[in-house]
Phi, psi and omega in degrees: 000326176308314182294314182301321181297311180300323180293323182288321182296321185279342190295336183288334185230002182299141177262124174204193178229167182292142174300331190251335195296337181252014192282345169230125182235125171281160185258002181255167178083170182282168178292328183291322179295314183298322180293315185297318183301312188293330176285335184245010168218145181255114197248007180316303189302348181263359183288139177256124178273123193240001186278155171056034178087353179284131171225047186243153175283149184305324183296342177251023178257130181282045186205164177269132183227129180240144179225145168235121190251180189292326179297314174307311183307307183291319181289332177268002182064029185292136184251352179203158177313317183301318179291328176289331179295333182299339184276355182272127181297130174085008183256125177257116184258127179242104187275104186302323187231015176072007182241359183077010188278329185230074185289137169249130185232124174246136182240133170059052167083359181277147184302129186274351188304118176059029183051037188289345186236022182214136181259133180249121177240153173255125180051041170079345188233328191258120185291141179279322179263218181274191181285195187284354175279350178202094186278346182298144182231140175263011190220148173218147184289152175290141190296332185295339185267006180256138175279323172186170184239120171262127168247115183249126187244188180082239180279025185297333185296333184291313182284322193247347170087201190302151178080358185253029176305308177284334182149168184240142170257110181264121175266095183276113189279158179287146175237156176296138177206155183070187179293157180308136185214163175218150174213156183209158176197153177217143171236148176218150184187211186308139181050051177050035183287135172225138174224111186239136190217136176211134183224154173229142183196165180175168182203122182251012177104327177251328186226135180225152183208151175214125171226138183223132175243128180228137177238125174232140179201160178172174177271348187079163184269346174289146188288340175205159181051051180225351184298144179212163166202144177223154180232135185212122173245116181239131183222152167215135189231131182226146181219136171262100187295320177202193181291348185237355186233129176229143184225140175220152178226130175230166183193170179204137173232135188217139172226151179215137173227107186217133171284141177243112192285339173077193182259180186225151171289169177306316183287320177295320177298321179293318182293308180202097189289351179268356183282177185223137174242014179252080191290345189234006182285131184216137177242126175240141180213148173222135182224137173228133180215159178203154176210140175237132180232131182241134175233132187233120176273101179291324169196196186294343184237350187237133183220138169247147177216140174235124169246123178243131185215162176200148175210147177244126177237129177237128176222136176241123183236116176252141181203149177274098191293325182272353183055028185251012179051025181243347181214160179217139179248133176255119178255103193250128181222146169229140189220121177252125176236138177206159184180179179209149174234123171250127186221135176255129177237134186223122176239116181200194172263132173228123186044040176086003183246147174287139191220135176229118189248136167237129176225137183210156167238141184225134172239133181216122175227155175208162177225124175251122180259121181237131180225139177238128187238117178257124181247165180246359175240112182294351177272343186245120183276059179216160182171191182260135181289115182256345185208138182202117177221162173234128183235104175267142173226137181227129187235135173236135177216151167226145184215157177207133176220140183230132176248111185251127175262098177293335173197180184291342185251351184219135179220146182233130182232102175265158175204158183222148181211133173241133176228142172226123189238129176247123175254147172216167181201125172246129174253121185282344178274305185277339185083006184281145177237138176229157174203154173199166181218152176218146177218156179206148179237122192230168184217172170202151168216138181234146178232137175230134178229131189238078181294335176207158189296339182269359189220135173220147174228140187221157175210139180229142170240128178207162175252129186244165176212158171220116178289156185290142171297157191308311186293335175272321181291339187246014177297126189303323179303335179263313192279332185288338173275010177084013182267133179239126186279140176264169178292147170290128185239155181213152169259121189246139173224146182208141175222145187201162173232149165234130181211140175235077183293329173228166184291345178250011182226132176228137182218131169232137190221127172220154177233152187210155171227123172245108194254099181273141186246335190226056181291139184286131182223158180231128171222132174063026181078008182250124178274145175205158176270064184248352187269161174229144170212154182235122176249133177214146182184174178236137176231145187218150170221127185231126175235127181232144176240088183297320176202171187303131178085358185239140171222133182236134183216160177219131170228156180175182181207134164257119190216161171211119176243115189233154171290138188265348181195172175085203183292328185261010185307132183086347175285154176284145171293159176300141178053043177237077183297148179275343175225137179220121188215141170229131178229150184186179178199167180219142177231132180230131190213141173288127184223113184062237182265356185232196185231134175256129183233118175247127184233143162210154176212153179232128182249140174237131171240122189288176184299144186226167170230148178260004180218158178296338178281352181057051180295129178271317184280130185284136177282154184298329180280355179081000190278331186229156183129169179298157173246106190292157174299147182221160189223127183234125182256125178230143186230136174217147174233138179220137178232122188239130181207133181050242187257007185246155175211143174233152182216160171219126182233138173233120178257155186042063190293332174284358183053045178293129174272121185209166175217151188259335180197168172237143187213115192295310188301325181260008160102030166115231192275139180252111183283154170269168186284148174278196181298132178230142181230130183237137172242146182213166177216146180219164183212134179232128182299324178227133177260000000 
């Protein structure tokens, strides 16, 4: 309650900017005019969502859509995608290591652990992680390379597939635009933190390019075993071959070398929550990815596009499993993922009605090679191989969605998707081979009604699915008896409104129900599709412009996700807080030859549980017990003049002591970062 009370006290005067207000920016006019326009108009509903064949303005979509754009990211001093996700209504961010390197994101009460219930895509089509059998990712694009983050909810499973029951996260990357330009920036701060970024980009009408280099490093806030460094190169090259043909090539190279401090027992956390008791744990990663997209305009109403993509990810994680300083285990994985998406778009008249069709075929395959090595010297990353498997996964999908406008005020959007997944596993130690298959057919229906230009109401009905992860689908206790797990399925319902009744007020409100029929459960070491669960909630975004230069906003969710049957009936699902709120405001003023922008925002995450029993009392090892609510207040200052910019950001300003999750394998409670302060300077050649 103290945290919630603090959030309420600060909401009246916190300085931030609207989640929505800067979602669309024009590239014309002076900088001052653009700033004035953004302060005196609320333009979210004019944002065009362009991912996965969608080319509609948000206001005309029969789904809930939330956006965090590049300008918000820059002005708030956001360091990672996970921190940006805190601004999305109903999003629960679980920072695995307190540094934003391995974010876990859950939407609408779904478990955020390793992104197991959310699909993360790049530019709407390219999966960031593995195939549908293992949605979790150890990697996230650097925030500096993103134009915006789109979170699309509601009927998203039909267009985006598995894992998107709660919603899909689209990372929309920057593209070259305008005359050739370069920009660079560096931030430094608490615990020897450094974030350096440099980019070059341009577009001459026929050829465009964007390349970005990002370096992050620091000691971390833990007193030992918390240092890290990452390098990330992201690029995109595009060409308009002629009036009907476009081609683009994108890629990414990433390296990570990070100490992993792990969790703490109850007493260790109480004594010093910044300590680490894992003196030898180390994580190394390399990632290489590329994608080629070809787009062909057949005529004024018909378009074909083909995207082919591949990535290779290697990660070696060494840790002292017994914490006895006498042994070390190497968990070594290499993962190759590849696939293609062929999509057809048609916009025309059908039976006298405006019609917009999307149809696609998708193939996605990956192979995960896992090796475990047991060594006797924690300082030497060598040892005896004790486990070796290869796990191939192949996915075939087809989908179709059609948006029919019966009038200027009413549209109907039906959709269908079919998915077939084949899992395999070869164990080179035991000689055992396993395989299984699952398939699912889903649908969605969306309605949008616009009685007036300033008001829209929409509703969606859909069937969602989430296939079993690899370790469950191929579990010997399940497969050897001839049992094949099916996908977790749900019936989803959503209703929402968007309205801008006056030029200084914008409101979006949505309510939803996710009714799971085949929740994956485990009893006696055997997995089965026997569970039921019910997720329901209300989400809101409110933006107000009380006077010139000031913007105040509030976003949040009231939600409840519970087991529907069995021993845990009525209990909250793990990591499903019932309250998630963000409040803030922004003040912008001309000062001298530049502009001063003051932001602050406050996020509140309600109480959670880490187990199905909803255990309240904390265990001595820290592995079980309630996760108390926490409150984070952040403040940022930006001053921009000519081609220069300087910034100052303070996160967790009240120095709240909190933790986001418990994990028995890693030793208990995972603390969040205390107050951190970063200062930065940036330069852009052309404004």
